[in-house]
C-alpha positions in Angstrom: -3.9 5.3 8.4 -3.1 7.2 5.3 -1.1 10.3 5.6 -1.5 12.2 2.2 -1.7 9.8 -0.4 1.0 7.7 1.0 2.5 9.4 3.8 3.0 6.9 6.5 5.0 4.9 4.1 7.3 8.2 3.5 7.3 8.7 7.1 8.6 5.1 8.0 11.2 5.4 5.3 12.5 8.7 6.7 12.6 7.1 9.9 14.4 3.8 9.1 16.7 5.7 6.7 18.7 7.1 9.5 22.1 5.3 8.6 22.8 2.5 6.3 24.3 0.4 9.3 20.8 1.1 10.9 19.2 -0.5 7.7 21.6 -3.3 7.5 21.5 -4.3 10.9 17.7 -4.8 10.6 17.7 -6.5 7.4 20.3 -9.1 9.1 18.1 -9.4 12.0 14.9 -9.8 10.0 16.3 -12.2 7.7 17.6 -14.3 10.7 14.0 -14.4 12.2 12.8 -15.7 9.0 15.3 -18.3 8.6 14.3 -19.6 12.2 10.4 -19.2 11.2 10.2 -19.2 7.6 6.2 -19.3 7.9 5.8 -16.2 10.1 4.0 -13.7 7.7 4.4 -10.7 9.8 8.1 -11.0 10.0 8.2 -11.5 6.4 6.1 -8.3 5.9 8.8 -6.6 8.0 11.5 -7.7 6.1 9.7 -6.8 2.5 9.2 -3.3 4.1 12.9 -3.1 5.1 14.1 -4.4 1.4 12.1 -1.7 -0.1 13.4 1.2 2.2 17.0 -0.4 1.2 16.1 0.1 -2.7 15.5 -3.9 -3.0 12.3 -3.6 -4.8 12.3 -7.1 -6.5 13.1 -8.9 -2.9 10.6 -6.3 -1.6 8.0 -7.6 -3.7 8.8 -11.2 -3.5 8.9 -11.4 -0.1 5.5 -9.5 0.4 4.0 -12.0 -1.9 5.7 -14.8 0.6 3.7 -13.1 3.5 0.6 -13.4 1.2 1.0 -17.1 0.5 1.2 -17.9 3.9 -1.5 -15.4 5.2 -3.5 -14.7 1.8 -6.5 -12.7 3.6 -4.4 -10.0 5.1 -5.4 -6.9 4.0 -2.0 -5.0 5.1 0.1 -7.2 3.5 -1.8 -6.8 0.0 -2.2 -3.0 0.7 1.5 -3.1 1.0 2.3 -5.2 -2.0 -0.2 -3.0 -4.4 1.3 0.2 -3.3 4.8 -0.8 -3.8 3.8 -2.0 -7.4 2.3 1.4 -7.7 5.4 3.1 -6.2 7.3 0.9 -9.0 5.2 2.2 -11.9 3.6 -1.4 -12.3 0.1 0.1 -12.1 -1.7 -2.8 -13.4 -0.6 -5.1 -10.8 -1.4 -2.7 -8.0 -4.9 -2.5 -9.4 -5.3 -6.4 -9.7 -4.1 -6.5 -6.0 -6.8 -3.8 -4.7 -9.4 -5.5 -6.9 -8.6 -8.8 -5.2 -8.8 -7.2 -1.9 -11.9 -5.5 -2.5 -13.5 -8.9 -3.8 -12.0 -10.9 -0.9 -12.9 -7.9 2.0 -15.7 -5.9 0.4 -15.9 -3.9 3.7 -12.5 -2.7 3.5 -13.2 1.1 2.8 -9.0 2.0 2.5 -8.9 -0.5 -0.6 -11.3 1.8 -2.2 -9.3 4.8 -1.7 -6.2 2.9 -2.7 -7.8 1.5 -6.1 -9.0 5.0 -6.9 -5.7 6.3 -6.5 -4.5 3.8 -8.7 -6.5 3.8 -11.4 -6.6 7.6 -11.7 -3.0 8.2 -11.1 -1.5 5.0 -12.3 -3.8 4.2 -15.1 -5.3 7.6 -16.1 -8.8 5.9 -15.7 -10.0 9.3 -14.3 -13.8 8.2 -14.0 -13.3 4.9 -12.4 -10.7 6.3 -10.1 -13.5 9.0 -9.0 -16.0 6.1 -8.5 -13.7 4.4 -6.3 -12.7 7.2 -4.3 -16.4 8.3 -3.8 -17.2 4.8 -2.2 -14.3 5.4 0.4 -15.7 9.0 0.8 -19.2 7.4 1.2 -18.7 4.3 3.6 -15.3 5.2 5.7 -15.8 6.3 9.1 -15.6 10.1 9.4 -14.2 9.9 12.9 -11.4 7.8 12.0 -10.4 9.1 8.9 -11.0 12.7 8.6 -7.5 13.3 7.0 -8.0 10.5 4.4 -11.7 11.9 3.4 -10.2 15.3 3.0 -7.6 14.1 1.0 -10.0 11.8 -1.1 -12.5 14.7 -1.5 -9.5 16.9 -2.8 -8.2 14.4 -5.3 -12.0 13.8 -6.6 -12.3 17.9 -7.2 -9.0 17.9 -8.8 -9.7 15.0 -11.1 -12.8 16.3 -12.0 -11.3 19.7 -12.7 -8.7 17.9 -14.9 -11.7 16.7 -17.1 -13.0 20.4 -17.7 
């Protein structure tokens, strides 16, 4: 689930960043697993995440792409790739990945949330961002997405107030 805008990723970063030794051990372990089974998309995605946590952005993006090449329909992999692009100020690529996700998985409410954030806060396309956030608010399961819905509604209000 989403915490804040990207809170879950930030929490994972804080947990994994306990010591450089832990990250290096994890990198080595995952790299060995990929070497043993290069077609394991889930291991590739975990490796991509650890690369990002270790400030190896290019390797992270490349590894997420490898995971997606193996499992192109995986929403989590595509969202992680898009979020990484966004966090690295590659807004056009982030938006393109989320549009691709929505095209391939039209029922993915979370993709509308991310696309709305990327459009508004990345590309400055506020009205388009609000429209995507509204799709999320209208379609997301209120029980399972209470925090995310509140955040989306808050962002919609903030963006609309910026236009005044």
